[in-house]
C-alpha positions as CSV (number, residue, x, y, z in Angstrom):
1,M,191.4,4.6,95.2
2,S,194.4,7.2,95.4
3,A,194.9,8.5,99.2
4,L,194.4,12.0,99.3
5,Q,194.8,13.5,102.6
6,I,194.2,17.5,102.9
7,D,195.3,19.4,105.6
8,Q,193.5,22.7,106.9
9,T,194.3,25.9,108.6
10,F,193.5,29.1,108.9
11,R,195.7,32.7,109.2
12,D,194.9,36.0,109.2
13,D,191.3,34.9,108.4
14,V,192.7,32.7,105.2
15,A,192.1,29.3,104.6
16,L,195.4,27.3,104.0
17,L,195.1,23.6,102.3
18,T,197.6,21.3,101.8
19,P,196.7,18.5,99.8
20,R,199.3,15.7,100.1
21,G,198.4,12.7,97.7
22,V,197.9,11.8,93.9
23,L,195.2,14.2,91.9
24,D,193.5,11.6,89.7
25,L,189.6,11.2,88.7
26,A,189.4,8.8,92.1
27,S,190.2,11.8,94.4
28,Y,189.3,15.1,92.2
29,G,185.5,15.1,93.7
30,R,187.0,15.1,97.4
31,L,189.7,18.1,96.8
32,R,186.7,20.0,95.1
33,D,184.5,19.6,97.3
34,T,186.4,20.6,100.0
35,L,187.6,23.3,98.4
36,L,184.1,24.3,97.8
37,K,183.2,24.4,101.2
38,S,186.2,26.0,102.6
39,A,185.2,29.2,100.6
40,L,181.5,28.9,101.4
41,E,183.4,29.6,105.4
42,I,183.8,33.0,103.5
43,P,187.4,34.0,104.5
44,R,189.6,36.5,102.7
45,A,190.8,33.7,100.1
46,V,191.7,29.3,99.8
47,I,195.4,29.3,99.3
48,V,196.5,26.0,98.1
49,D,199.7,24.7,99.1
50,V,200.1,22.4,96.1
51,S,203.7,21.6,96.3
52,S,203.2,18.1,97.7
53,L,200.4,17.3,95.7
54,L,201.5,14.6,92.6
55,V,199.6,15.6,89.6
56,P,199.6,12.6,86.2
57,T,198.0,14.6,84.3
58,D,196.9,18.2,83.6
59,A,193.5,17.6,83.1
60,T,192.8,17.1,87.2
61,L,194.2,20.7,87.3
62,A,190.5,21.7,86.1
63,V,189.4,21.6,89.5
64,F,190.9,24.9,90.4
65,P,189.1,26.6,87.9
66,S,186.0,24.6,88.2
67,V,185.7,26.1,91.7
68,W,186.4,29.7,90.9
69,M,183.5,30.1,88.6
70,Q,181.5,28.1,91.2
71,V,182.5,30.8,93.6
72,S,182.7,34.1,91.6
73,E,179.3,35.0,92.2
74,W,179.5,34.3,95.8
75,P,181.5,34.8,98.0
76,R,184.0,36.1,95.7
77,V,186.7,34.5,97.4
78,P,190.3,34.7,95.5
79,I,191.6,31.2,95.1
80,M,195.5,30.9,94.6
81,L,198.3,28.3,94.0
82,V,201.1,27.9,95.9
83,A,203.8,25.9,94.2
84,T,207.4,25.6,95.9
85,P,209.6,23.9,93.4
86,E,210.0,25.7,90.2
87,L,209.7,23.1,87.8
88,A,206.1,22.6,89.4
89,R,205.1,26.0,89.4
90,R,206.4,26.7,85.7
91,R,204.0,23.5,84.8
92,I,201.3,24.7,86.4
93,N,201.7,28.4,85.1
94,H,201.5,27.1,81.4
95,S,198.8,24.8,82.2
96,P,195.7,26.5,80.1
97,I,193.9,25.5,82.4
98,I,194.7,27.8,85.5
99,R,194.7,30.4,83.6
100,Y,192.5,32.3,86.0
101,I,193.8,31.1,89.0
102,P,197.1,33.1,90.2
103,V,200.1,30.8,91.3
104,H,202.5,32.2,94.1
105,A,205.8,30.8,95.2
106,S,205.4,31.1,98.9
107,V,201.9,31.5,100.9
108,G,203.7,34.7,102.1
109,E,203.9,36.1,98.6
110,A,200.4,34.9,98.2
111,L,199.3,36.8,101.7
112,S,201.0,39.8,100.4
113,S,198.9,39.9,97.0
114,L,196.0,39.9,99.3
115,E,196.7,43.8,100.0
116,H,195.3,44.8,96.9
117,T,191.9,43.6,97.0
118,S,188.8,44.9,97.7
119,P,187.8,45.4,101.3
120,R,184.6,43.0,102.4
121,R,182.1,44.2,105.1
122,R,180.6,41.9,107.2
123,A,177.9,41.3,109.9
124,V,176.7,38.0,111.3
125,L,173.8,36.9,113.8
126,E,173.6,33.8,115.4
127,L,169.7,33.0,116.0
128,P,167.7,30.2,118.1
129,Y,165.9,27.3,117.0
130,S,162.6,29.9,117.4
131,P,159.9,31.1,115.7
132,A,160.9,34.9,116.9
133,S,164.2,34.2,114.5
134,A,162.4,35.4,111.4
135,A,161.9,39.1,113.4
136,A,164.8,39.2,115.0
137,A,166.5,38.6,111.4
138,R,164.2,41.8,109.8
139,R,165.5,43.6,112.7
140,F,169.3,42.6,112.6
141,V,169.2,43.5,108.1
142,H,167.5,46.8,109.1
143,L,170.1,47.7,111.7
144,V,173.3,46.8,109.0
145,C,171.8,48.3,106.2
146,T,171.2,51.7,107.8
147,R,175.0,51.7,109.3
148,W,176.2,50.7,106.1
149,D,174.4,53.2,104.1
150,C,172.8,50.3,101.9
151,T,169.3,51.4,102.8
152,P,168.1,51.3,99.0
153,L,168.6,47.2,99.8
154,L,167.0,47.3,102.7
155,V,163.8,46.0,102.1
156,D,164.6,43.1,99.6
157,A,167.2,42.5,101.9
158,T,165.1,42.0,104.5
159,M,162.2,39.8,103.3
160,I,165.4,37.3,102.0
161,A,166.7,37.2,106.0
162,S,163.0,36.6,106.8
163,E,162.1,34.1,104.1
164,L,165.4,32.3,104.4
165,V,165.3,32.0,108.8
166,E,161.4,31.3,108.5
167,N,162.6,28.4,106.3
168,V,165.3,27.2,108.7
169,V,163.0,27.2,111.3
170,L,159.6,25.0,109.3
171,H,162.2,22.5,107.5
172,A,165.8,22.4,109.2
173,G,164.6,22.5,113.0
174,S,167.8,23.7,113.7
175,E,170.1,27.0,115.0
176,S,171.0,29.2,112.0
177,R,173.4,31.7,111.4
178,L,172.5,35.1,109.2
179,R,175.9,36.5,107.6
180,L,175.6,40.1,105.4
181,E,177.8,40.6,103.4
182,I,178.6,43.5,101.0
183,R,181.3,44.1,98.5
184,H,182.0,45.8,95.4
185,G,178.4,47.8,95.7
186,M,176.3,43.9,95.7
187,L,174.8,42.6,98.9
188,T,175.2,39.2,100.2
189,V,172.4,37.7,102.4
190,A,173.6,34.3,103.9
191,V,171.9,31.7,105.8
192,Y,173.6,28.8,107.4
193,D,172.1,25.8,109.0
194,D,172.6,22.0,110.4
195,D,170.4,20.1,107.9
196,P,172.4,18.9,105.3
197,T,169.1,18.7,103.0
198,P,169.1,21.3,99.9
199,V,166.4,23.6,99.8
200,R,164.1,23.6,96.8
201,R,161.7,25.9,95.1
202,V,158.2,25.2,95.7
203,E,154.6,26.6,94.4
204,P,153.0,29.3,96.9
205,W,149.8,27.4,95.8
206,T,151.0,23.5,96.7
207,S,151.7,24.5,100.3
208,A,149.2,24.9,103.1
209,P,149.0,27.6,104.1
210,P,151.0,29.4,100.6
211,R,153.4,30.8,101.0
212,L,156.2,32.8,99.0
213,G,159.2,31.4,100.2
214,L,162.2,30.6,97.6
215,M,160.3,31.7,95.0
216,L,160.1,35.3,96.5
217,V,163.7,34.8,96.9
218,S,164.0,34.1,93.5
219,R,162.6,37.4,92.2
220,L,164.1,39.6,94.1
221,A,167.8,38.3,93.9
222,S,170.4,38.6,91.2
223,T,171.0,35.3,91.5
224,W,170.7,32.6,94.6
225,N,171.9,29.0,95.8
226,C,172.4,26.1,98.2
227,A,175.6,24.5,99.0
228,P,177.0,22.0,101.6
229,T,179.4,23.9,104.4
230,L,182.5,21.9,106.6
231,A,179.7,21.5,109.2
232,G,177.8,19.4,108.0
233,G,174.7,21.6,107.5
234,K,174.0,23.9,104.3
235,V,174.0,27.4,103.2
236,V,171.3,29.2,101.3
237,W,172.7,33.0,99.6
238,A,171.3,35.6,97.6
239,V,173.0,38.3,96.3
240,L,171.5,41.6,95.5
241,R,172.6,44.2,93.0
242,Q,169.8,46.9,92.9
243,S,166.7,47.8,94.3
244,Q,164.1,50.0,94.9
245,P,164.4,52.5,97.6
246,A,163.4,51.8,101.3
247,P,160.5,53.1,102.7
248,A,161.7,55.2,106.1
249,D,163.6,54.2,108.5
250,H,161.9,52.6,112.0
251,P,163.8,52.0,115.0
252,G,165.0,48.6,115.8
253,R,166.0,46.6,118.9
254,R,169.8,46.2,117.9
255,P,170.0,42.3,117.9
256,R,171.8,40.1,120.5
257,R,175.3,38.4,120.0
258,V,176.2,40.1,116.4
259,T,179.5,40.4,115.3
260,F,181.1,43.2,112.8
261,G,184.3,42.8,110.5
262,G,185.6,44.9,108.1
């Protein structure tokens, strides 16, 4: 198998990846998975410096648009390449495979281009492994949606967050992290846990007691999915584009350990 080393750092909330070695069929999967997991940590962008990457055939460059396609719905994190040798940059720019991926001459140039991207608002709540976590998640969603003035999405977002957190308590047996984001008029509800086992939708009449679970999530969300994380667990996410008006506001208690960004 071809040796491929991937160094990763963070700078200004941007994931910087530097793969070194040969990008071929043997290393393609590892680079793809690392890119996906890095994007799911939801940085401002993923910048890949390919200056030290050997690419025997242009076909393997498809790893970059492949990942871009998978994250285009969520988390909609920009993926950019950096190629310092001008010859390598010309080769990549002239490849029809990379037409969706911007290529820059330096990391600084790539970072500067992010100044023109749409802002992303984000709120995070750490939740314990407890039956009370679902209720805390509901209060948190109510608080954030009210603060962000997106109350038309409040009811659906609250139901989705409650189901996802309850699934963690029932099946993952770990702490969880609830992450809300709004960008381009779309609200995303994402729940991270420590169990790598992918979730699967179960018909409500096959469980005892009957539960709507992911069937409810799939009906409410425009799209949803599950993916592994860098930490070895998984994230289940759902995107809301539109919703019915929410009911009248009601008082909620501010959750503990809350961080707001954006």
